[in-house]
C-alpha positions in Angstrom: -1.1 31.6 -16.5 -2.2 33.7 -13.4 -3.7 30.5 -11.9 -0.5 28.6 -12.5 1.5 31.3 -10.8 -0.9 31.2 -7.9 -0.5 27.5 -7.6 3.3 27.8 -7.6 3.1 30.4 -4.8 0.8 28.2 -2.7 3.2 25.3 -3.0 6.1 27.6 -1.9 4.1 28.9 1.1 3.3 25.3 2.1 7.0 24.3 1.9 8.1 27.3 4.0 5.4 26.6 6.5 6.7 23.1 7.0 10.2 24.4 7.4 9.0 27.0 10.0 7.3 24.3 12.0 10.4 22.2 12.2 12.5 25.2 13.1 10.1 26.2 15.9 10.1 22.8 17.4 13.8 22.5 17.3 14.4 25.9 18.8 11.8 25.3 21.5 13.5 22.1 22.6 16.8 23.9 22.7 15.4 26.7 24.8 13.8 24.5 27.4 16.5 21.9 27.5 14.0 19.2 26.7 15.3 15.9 25.7 14.4 14.3 22.4 11.3 12.0 22.5 12.1 8.4 23.5 11.8 5.8 20.8 8.5 3.8 21.4 7.0 0.7 20.0 5.4 0.8 16.5 1.9 2.1 16.6 2.6 4.5 19.5 3.6 8.1 19.8 4.9 10.0 22.9 3.0 13.2 23.8 4.7 15.6 26.2 4.1 19.1 27.5 0.7 19.4 25.9 -2.7 20.0 27.5 -4.4 17.3 25.6 -3.2 14.4 23.6 -2.7 15.3 19.9 -3.9 11.8 18.8 -6.7 13.5 16.8 -4.1 14.5 14.2 -1.0 12.4 14.8 -2.5 9.0 13.7 -2.5 10.2 10.1 1.2 11.0 9.9 3.4 8.4 8.3 3.2 5.8 5.6 0.2 3.6 4.7 -0.8 1.0 2.2 -4.4 0.5 1.0 -6.1 -2.2 -1.1 -8.6 -0.2 -3.2 -11.7 -2.1 -4.2 -13.1 0.2 -6.8 -16.2 0.4 -8.9 -17.8 3.0 -11.2 -19.9 5.6 -9.5 -22.6 4.8 -12.1 -24.2 1.5 -11.1 -25.4 1.2 -14.7 -21.8 0.5 -15.9 -21.0 -3.1 -16.8 -17.4 -2.6 -15.8 -16.3 -5.3 -13.3 -14.9 -4.4 -9.9 -11.1 -3.9 -9.7 -8.5 -4.0 -7.0 -5.4 -1.8 -6.8 -2.7 -1.6 -4.2 -2.0 2.1 -3.4 0.5 3.7 -1.0 -0.1 6.9 1.0 2.4 9.2 2.8 1.1 12.0 5.1 3.4 14.7 6.5 2.0 17.5 8.7 2.8 21.1 7.6 1.4 23.1 10.5 1.8 23.0 14.3 -1.8 22.1 14.9 -1.6 19.0 12.7 -4.8 20.1 10.8 -3.1 20.1 7.4 -0.9 17.4 5.7 1.0 17.1 2.5 0.0 13.9 0.7 1.9 11.7 -1.7 0.2 8.6 -3.1 1.1 6.2 -5.9 0.2 2.7 -7.2 2.1 0.2 -9.3 -0.8 0.1 -11.7 -3.8 2.1 -12.7 -7.4 1.2 -13.3 -7.8 -0.9 -16.4 -10.6 1.3 -17.7 -8.2 4.3 -17.6 -5.8 2.3 -19.8 -8.5 1.7 -22.3 -9.7 5.3 -22.4 -6.2 6.7 -22.8 -4.0 3.9 -24.4 -1.3 6.5 -25.3 -0.6 7.2 -21.7 2.2 4.9 -20.9 2.8 6.3 -17.4 1.0 7.9 -14.6 2.6 10.3 -12.1 2.4 10.2 -8.4 -0.7 11.7 -6.7 0.3 14.9 -4.8 -2.0 17.0 -2.7 -3.2 18.0 0.8 -5.3 16.5 3.5 -7.1 18.9 5.9 -9.2 18.5 9.0 -12.8 18.3 7.8 -15.3 17.6 10.6 -14.5 17.3 14.2 -12.4 14.2 13.7 -12.2 13.3 10.0 -9.7 14.4 7.3 -10.5 15.4 3.8 -8.0 14.6 1.0 -7.5 16.1 -2.5 -4.6 15.1 -4.7 -3.8 15.2 -8.4 -1.9 13.0 -10.9 -1.2 13.0 -14.6 -1.3 10.4 -17.3 1.8 11.0 -19.4 2.9 10.0 -22.9 6.6 9.6 -22.9 7.4 10.6 -26.5 7.3 13.5 -28.8 4.2 15.5 -28.0 1.3 16.1 -30.5 -1.6 18.5 -30.2 -5.0 17.3 -29.2 -7.8 17.6 -31.8 -10.5 16.5 -29.5 -11.2 14.6 -26.3 -13.4 12.2 -24.4 -16.3 13.6 -22.3 -19.1 12.1 -20.2 -22.7 12.8 -21.2 -25.5 13.5 -18.8 -26.4 9.8 -18.7 -22.9 8.8 -18.0 -22.0 7.4 -21.4 -18.6 8.3 -22.8 -18.5 10.0 -26.2 -15.9 11.6 -28.4 -16.2 15.3 -29.1 -14.2 18.1 -30.6 -12.8 20.4 -28.0 -11.9 23.6 -29.6 -9.1 25.7 -28.0 -6.8 28.3 -29.3 -4.3 27.8 -26.5 -1.4 25.4 -27.0 0.0 24.1 -23.7 3.8 24.4 -23.4 5.3 20.9 -23.5 8.5 19.0 -23.5 8.8 15.5 -25.0 6.4 14.4 -22.3 2.7 15.0 -23.1 -0.1 15.0 -20.5 -2.9 12.8 -21.8 -5.3 12.8 -18.9 -5.6 14.3 -15.4 -6.7 12.3 -12.4 -8.1 14.0 -9.3 -8.3 11.9 -6.1 -10.6 13.1 -3.3 -11.2 11.1 -0.1 -12.6 11.2 3.5 -10.4 9.4 6.1 -12.1 8.5 9.4 -10.1 9.1 12.6 -11.2 6.7 15.4 -12.9 8.4 18.3 -10.6 6.6 20.8 -7.7 8.6 19.5 -9.1 12.1 20.0 -8.7 12.5 23.8 -6.3 10.6 26.0 -5.7 10.7 29.8 -2.4 10.7 31.6 -2.3 6.9 31.3 -2.7 6.9 27.5 -6.3 5.6 27.7 -9.3 7.2 26.1 -11.0 9.8 28.2 -14.5 11.0 26.9 -14.3 13.9 29.4 -10.8 15.3 29.3 -11.7 17.9 32.0 -12.7 15.2 34.5 -10.8 15.2 37.8 -11.7 11.7 38.9 -8.5 10.7 40.8 -9.5 7.0 40.7 -9.3 7.0 36.9 -6.3 9.3 37.0 -7.9 11.7 34.5 -5.9 15.0 34.2 -7.5 18.2 35.4 -7.4 21.4 33.2 -4.1 22.3 34.9 -2.4 18.9 34.1 -0.1 18.4 31.2 -0.3 15.2 29.2 2.8 13.0 29.8 1.6 9.6 28.9 1.6 7.6 25.6 -1.2 7.5 23.0 -1.9 4.4 21.0 -2.1 5.1 17.3 -4.5 3.0 15.1 -2.9 0.5 12.7 -5.9 0.9 10.3 -8.0 3.8 9.1 -11.2 3.6 7.1 -11.4 5.7 4.0 -13.8 6.4 1.1 -11.8 7.4 -2.0 -13.1 8.9 -5.3 -10.9 9.2 -8.4 -12.1 11.4 -11.3 -10.3 11.3 -14.6 -10.4 14.1 -17.1 -9.1 14.2 -20.7 -6.1 16.6 -21.0 -8.1 18.7 -23.5 -10.5 19.5 -20.7 -7.7 21.7 -19.3 -8.0 24.5 -21.9 -6.0 27.1 -19.9 -3.1 24.7 -19.4 -2.7 25.3 -15.7 -2.7 21.6 -14.8 -6.2 21.5 -13.5 -9.4 20.4 -15.3 -11.6 23.3 -16.2 -14.8 21.2 -15.7 -16.7 20.1 -12.6 -16.3 16.6 -11.2 -19.6 15.4 -12.7 -18.1 16.3 -16.1 -15.2 13.9 -15.7 -14.7 11.2 -18.3 -14.5 8.6 -15.6 -15.3 8.6 -11.9 -14.9 5.6 -9.6 -15.5 5.1 -5.9 -13.2 3.0 -3.7 -14.0 1.7 -0.2 -10.7 0.9 1.6 -8.9 0.5 4.8 -5.5 2.2 5.1 -3.0 0.0 6.9 0.0 1.5 8.6 3.5 0.6 7.4 5.1 -0.9 10.5 8.8 -1.0 11.4 10.4 -4.3 10.5 13.6 -6.0 11.4 16.0 -6.1 8.4 16.4 -9.5 6.8 19.5 -11.5 7.5 21.9 -10.9 4.6 23.8 -14.1 5.5 20.8 -16.3 4.8 20.9 -18.4 1.6 18.0 -18.5 -0.9 16.9 -21.2 -3.4 14.1 -21.6 -5.9 12.4 -24.5 -7.7 10.3 -24.0 -10.8 7.6 -26.6 -10.8 6.0 -28.2 -13.9 4.4 -31.5 -14.8 6.1 -34.5 -13.2 7.3 -37.4 -15.4 4.4 -39.2 -17.2 1.8 -36.6 -15.9 -0.4 -34.6 -18.3 -1.1 -31.3 -16.6 -0.9 -27.6 -17.4 -0.3 -26.7 -13.8 2.8 -24.9 -12.7 4.3 -23.5 -9.5 7.3 -22.1 -7.8 8.9 -22.9 -4.4 11.2 -20.5 -2.6 13.4 -21.8 0.2 15.5 -19.6 2.5 18.0 -21.1 5.0 19.1 -19.0 7.9 22.0 -20.8 9.7 22.3 -18.1 12.4 18.6 -18.5 13.5 18.5 -22.2 12.5 15.3 -21.6 10.5 14.0 -22.7 7.1 11.4 -20.5 5.4 9.4 -22.0 2.6 7.0 -20.3 0.2 5.0 -22.3 -2.4 2.9 -20.8 -5.1 0.9 -22.7 -7.7 -1.2 -22.0 -10.8 -4.0 -24.1 -12.3 -3.7 -26.8 -9.7 -6.6 -28.8 -8.2 -7.2 -30.9 -5.1 -3.8 -30.5 -3.5 -2.9 -33.2 -1.0 0.7 -32.6 0.0 3.9 -30.6 -0.9 7.3 -32.0 0.2 11.0 -31.6 -0.4 12.5 -35.0 -1.5 15.9 -36.5 -1.9 16.2 -39.6 -4.1 12.4 -39.8 -4.4 11.7 -39.9 -0.6 10.4 -37.1 1.6 12.8 -35.2 3.8 10.7 -32.2 4.7 7.0 -32.0 4.3 6.0 -28.3 3.8 2.2 -28.7 3.2 -0.1 -31.4 4.5 -3.5 -29.6 4.7 -5.5 -31.1 1.9 -7.0 -28.3 -0.3 -10.0 -29.4 -2.3 -10.9 -27.6 -5.5 -8.9 -25.1 -7.6 -5.8 -23.6 -6.2 -4.3 -20.6 -7.9 -1.8 -18.4 -5.9 -0.2 -18.9 -2.5 -0.3 -22.6 -1.3 1.8 -22.1 1.8 4.2 -19.8 3.6 5.8 -21.6 6.6 8.8 -21.8 8.9 10.7 -25.0 9.8 13.7 -26.2 11.8 15.8 -29.3 11.8 13.3 -31.0 14.1 10.9 -31.2 11.2 13.2 -33.4 9.0 11.9 -36.8 8.1 13.3 -39.8 6.2 17.0 -39.8 5.5 17.4 -36.4 7.2 15.7 -37.2 10.4 18.0 -36.4 13.3 20.4 -34.5 11.0 21.4 -30.9 11.2 20.3 -27.9 9.2 23.7 -27.8 7.6 23.0 -31.3 6.0 19.9 -30.0 4.3 21.7 -26.9 3.2 24.5 -29.0 1.6 21.9 -31.1 -0.3 20.3 -27.9 -1.6 23.6 -26.5 -2.8 24.4 -29.8 -4.5 21.1 -29.8 -6.3 19.9 -33.0 -4.7 16.6 -31.7 -3.4 13.4 -31.9 -5.5 10.0 -30.3 -4.6 7.0 -32.5 -5.4 3.3 -31.5 -5.1 0.8 -34.4 -5.1 -2.9 -34.1 -5.8 -5.9 -36.5 -5.7 -5.4 -37.1 -9.4 -1.7 -37.7 -9.1 -0.9 -39.2 -5.7 2.9 -39.5 -6.5 3.2 -36.0 -7.7 1.6 -33.8 -10.3 4.1 -31.0 -10.5 7.8 -31.2 -9.6 11.0 -29.2 -9.8 14.7 -29.4 -8.7 15.8 -26.8 -6.2 18.5 -24.5 -7.6 20.6 -21.7 -6.3 19.5 -18.6 -8.2 
């Protein structure tokens, strides 16, 4: 209970620290009459009134997406590699940018976790901190919980990892009953990671370029002296390398019910290592709400025996005079062409690059204009194609080596 109270106080202090930083920055700007930083292009940050560029910490701030390619820490495991898409959000909580609050979540969890704890129908978001580790890198620790969304029941035992790494069931005796609501914690996941900050973002000169010697006074290179203030722009990286470990503990390994496992990392039920590259979430223009979207569900064409399927998405933007086409397929082989047809003849060819072998997933994602029309629509306007789509006269046909006239087909409809 004392540990839980300490954790709560720590979270409160961190929250107050972040509020203090914001207040200090705001009051400083008001006192000096400084103007708010100008909006700059994505991937850049403006540094003003500072002796050296804070790129060593600022690149981490913001939202990131990572594709985690994970494998068990134990090479003896027969478990296959697995890929998970995970999001990360870093928010600085102190003026020196050496500490960040971390929020991270994924749309799915490791398959092995689902097998070890089948009762956990949900997993909470990872929440934790990232702190400056070595002279440039950041060290991350965050925690998440596997939750059973139903009436809670007490644990009679749990899963533990033996010295050789094998997973066994054992009785875990405890006289403490954790206070619960209708949501029961089934497992605890602890994420630790090391995020590499590129050397080129540690020191910047007044032009925004990397300066390995920030004290240099070489006027030709325009490096600032010790008396200079940085007024240029620092380029932030769009990608950061990271090594991530996820250790999973059975809930019964938290005997004192403080939300943290009472065992060391090597006593976790499961531990996996993920090598990844965090990619920054860039600002994007909003999609045009006036555009019109259509879809075609593709299946075997007439008199064709195939189990292949597919979908075609078509978006028509009259304001920009563009046609966006996305085609996905499943269990298709040796694709030759994909086209939109009217009355059995091509009017817009969306894919012509022959693709030998199996094709499962994205076939093409392309943009077209009225200049790309052929057949009966050649020389016509975008509005003519849009009218045909709205009237259900357009069919998508994908031909293969085995079925030259079309293996899978589908009529375009307004969803």
